[in-house]
Structure formats: C-alpha cells, structure tokens
N, C-alpha and C positions, 0 to 999 in steps of 0.2 A: 730350651727355655731357661732363662736366667731367673733365679729366685730372688725376691726382694731381700731376704735376710742375708744373701750373699753380697748383694750390692752394698747393704748397709755396713757390712764388714770392711769395706774399702774406704768408708769415711762418710761425710755428710751427703745426704741426698736432698737436692732442692726441687720443689715442684712449683708449677706456675698455674695460675687460674686465668681468669679474664677471657675464656673461650668466646663468650658472647661479644665483647669488644673486638677481638681479633676476627671473629666471623664477619662482623659488620664491615671492617676494614678491607676484607677480602671480597666484598661485593655481595654479601649475603642479604637477602630481602625478607626472610621470615622474621616475625616479630620475636621470636625466641630461638636461639641457637639450638636447643634441644629438638624443636620441630624440624630444623634443617637436616637432622639425621635421617629424616624419612623423605623430605621434599627436596633438598639440595645436598644429597649425600656426597657429591663430588667436591664440594666446598669443604666439608668436614674432613673427608679423607685427605684432601690436599693439605690442610692445615696439619693434620697429624703427620703426614709425610714430611713437611717442612721441618717439624720438630725432630723427627727421626734423622733427617739429612744433616741437621744441625748438631747431632750427637746425643739426643735425648736418650735416656735409658729406661725412662718410665713415661707412660702416656696415661693421662687421666681420661676417663670416659666423658662424653659429651652428655651427661645425664644429671647435672647438678640440680635443675629445677623440673626434672621429669616427675611430676606428680599431678594428681587430678585436680587439686585446688589451684596451683599456679597456672596450669595450662588450660583450665576450664574444660576438661575432656573426661572420657571414661577410662577405666583401668585398662581396657584392651588397647587403647591408643598409646598409653604410658608403656605398656608391655612391648608394643611395637618399637618404641624409641629406644628402650633398654636393649632389646634384641639386636 
C-alpha cells in the first residue's frame, strides 16, 4: 500500500469530487450517490475502477453526505454506507 505522505513527496496531488454528478451520468437511479453504495454498488465500483484505470493514485470514498440528517435515516443505515 502506498502512503499518502509518499505520494505528496512526488509533488502536487489533485482530487476530484462530483461523485453524485458522475454517478447520475453512469445511469444511477438512487436520489443520493451515497445510497448507491448499498443499492447499486456495481455502479460505484465501476466509477472507482474507471478512475484507477485512468491512473488515479487516490480514491475518495462515496460518503460525502452519509449522515442521518441528509439521508433522513438512522445511524445503522449510515454505518452500512460507510462500511
């Protein structure tokens, strides 16, 4: 496993957001991309695979809005998304 501090020694590291936008472009039907981690994991996995295939060295988790308020759910459901 490569450590983040080692990558940063090589130079600038850019990250990208907009998982929800890209998820919808890939045919996702859940109202939040975070929910798709449980209900359509194949789409989320494919998106991450595309980033890896394009040379990404860091993947951001699909948990940006994984909280009980935004998703109107209980903490157990949030834990499932994060897991």
